[in-house]
C-alpha positions as CSV (number, residue, x, y, z in Angstrom):
1,M,118.5,45.5,115.0
2,V,117.5,49.1,116.0
3,H,119.9,51.3,118.0
4,Q,118.6,54.0,120.1
5,V,120.9,56.9,120.8
6,A,120.2,59.1,123.8
7,I,121.1,62.7,123.4
8,S,121.8,64.5,126.6
9,N,120.2,67.9,127.4
10,E,123.7,69.4,127.3
11,D,124.3,68.1,123.7
12,K,120.9,69.5,122.7
13,M,121.9,72.9,124.1
14,V,125.2,72.9,122.3
15,S,123.5,71.9,119.0
16,L,120.9,74.7,119.5
17,L,123.6,77.3,120.3
18,Y,125.5,76.2,117.2
19,L,122.4,76.5,115.0
20,V,121.6,80.0,116.4
21,S,125.2,81.3,116.0
22,S,125.3,79.9,112.5
23,L,122.0,81.6,111.7
24,M,123.3,84.9,113.2
25,I,126.4,84.7,111.0
26,Y,124.3,84.0,108.0
27,L,122.0,87.0,108.7
28,Q,125.0,89.3,109.1
29,V,126.6,88.2,105.9
30,S,123.4,88.2,103.9
31,R,122.5,91.7,105.0
32,G,125.9,93.1,104.0
33,Q,126.8,96.7,104.6
34,I,124.0,99.2,104.0
35,T,125.0,102.6,102.6
36,V,123.1,105.8,103.5
37,T,122.9,108.8,101.1
38,Q,121.6,112.1,102.5
39,S,120.5,115.2,100.7
40,P,120.8,118.1,100.3
41,S,124.4,118.4,101.4
42,S,123.9,122.0,102.6
43,K,121.0,124.3,102.9
44,S,120.6,127.8,104.3
45,V,117.1,128.8,105.6
46,L,115.6,131.8,107.3
47,P,114.0,131.6,110.8
48,G,110.4,130.5,110.5
49,E,111.0,128.4,107.4
50,S,111.0,124.6,107.2
51,I,113.6,122.2,105.9
52,A,113.4,118.6,104.8
53,I,116.4,116.3,104.7
54,T,116.1,113.0,102.8
55,C,118.0,109.9,103.6
56,R,118.0,106.9,101.3
57,T,119.5,103.5,102.1
58,S,120.9,100.9,99.7
59,S,118.3,98.4,101.0
60,S,115.4,98.4,103.5
61,V,116.3,99.2,107.1
62,S,112.7,98.3,108.3
63,G,112.2,101.7,110.0
64,Y,115.4,101.6,112.0
65,M,116.4,105.1,110.9
66,H,117.6,107.7,113.5
67,F,118.4,111.4,113.1
68,Y,121.0,113.4,115.0
69,Q,122.0,117.0,115.4
70,Q,125.6,118.1,116.1
71,K,126.8,121.5,117.0
72,P,130.5,122.6,116.9
73,G,132.5,121.1,119.7
74,Q,129.6,119.0,121.0
75,E,128.6,115.3,120.8
76,P,125.8,114.3,118.4
77,K,122.4,114.6,120.0
78,L,119.7,112.1,119.2
79,L,116.6,113.8,118.0
80,I,114.5,111.1,116.3
81,Y,114.7,107.3,116.7
82,D,113.1,104.5,114.7
83,T,112.0,106.9,112.0
84,S,109.4,109.0,113.8
85,N,109.8,108.9,117.6
86,R,111.1,112.1,119.2
87,F,113.7,111.5,121.9
88,S,112.9,112.9,125.4
89,G,112.9,116.7,125.5
90,V,113.1,117.2,121.7
91,S,110.8,119.9,120.3
92,N,107.8,118.9,118.2
93,R,109.2,121.1,115.5
94,F,111.4,118.1,114.6
95,S,109.8,115.1,112.9
96,G,110.7,112.1,110.9
97,S,108.9,109.8,108.5
98,G,109.5,107.1,105.9
99,S,109.8,103.4,105.4
100,G,111.8,100.8,103.6
101,S,114.7,102.6,102.1
102,D,113.3,106.2,101.9
103,Y,113.2,108.5,104.9
104,S,112.7,112.2,105.6
105,F,113.6,114.4,108.5
106,T,111.9,117.8,108.9
107,I,112.5,120.9,111.0
108,N,109.5,123.2,111.0
109,N,109.6,126.8,112.0
110,V,113.4,126.8,112.0
111,Q,115.0,128.8,114.9
112,T,118.5,130.2,115.0
113,E,119.5,127.7,117.7
114,D,118.8,124.9,115.1
115,A,122.0,125.8,113.2
116,G,124.3,122.7,113.1
117,D,125.0,119.5,111.3
118,Y,122.3,116.9,110.9
119,Y,123.0,113.2,110.4
120,C,120.8,110.2,109.6
121,Q,121.9,106.7,110.8
122,Q,120.6,103.3,110.0
123,G,120.3,101.0,112.9
124,Y,119.2,97.8,111.1
125,S,122.4,96.0,110.5
126,S,126.1,96.1,111.5
127,P,128.1,98.1,110.9
128,L,125.8,100.9,111.9
129,T,126.3,103.4,109.2
130,V,125.9,107.1,109.7
131,I,126.6,108.5,106.2
132,Q,128.5,106.8,103.4
133,T,128.2,108.2,99.9
134,N,129.5,106.6,96.7
135,T,132.6,108.8,97.0
136,E,133.2,107.4,100.6
137,T,133.1,111.0,101.9
138,Q,131.0,111.7,104.9
139,R,128.3,114.4,104.3
140,T,126.2,116.3,106.7
141,I,123.5,118.9,106.4
142,A,124.6,122.3,107.6
143,V,121.6,124.3,108.5
144,T,122.5,128.0,108.6
145,C,120.0,130.4,110.0
146,S,120.2,134.1,109.4
147,Y,117.9,137.1,109.4
148,G,117.0,138.7,106.1
149,H,117.4,142.4,105.6
């Protein structure tokens, strides 16, 4: 004797939602927390010079690397998103490149108004990490611009 069981559309939807939520939990757990290491920790440059900041992640972030500038007393300002895309209104003196777990942020022809702290942030997995070093201390790049005598 063969028994046929009819599954309602509602039951199918619940099963599908359960499968999707289980998959999402698995992906979050399997990705784990990604650490970001940025260097150099501080650099002074003269106007007109260039500076490159490197950001390395503990595992691939598939191009989801973003770069920010923060000036004293102000909110961080997004400069570059998804590795190499300049945010609206950002000068073409700012650029980003990289892939996998190695990224670079460059400021060409540095100007005095570029002085500030610079952050890289991975946007691939939660929690979204800005900077986390092995010592658990947050580090930024302080770009100091001064005129030579």
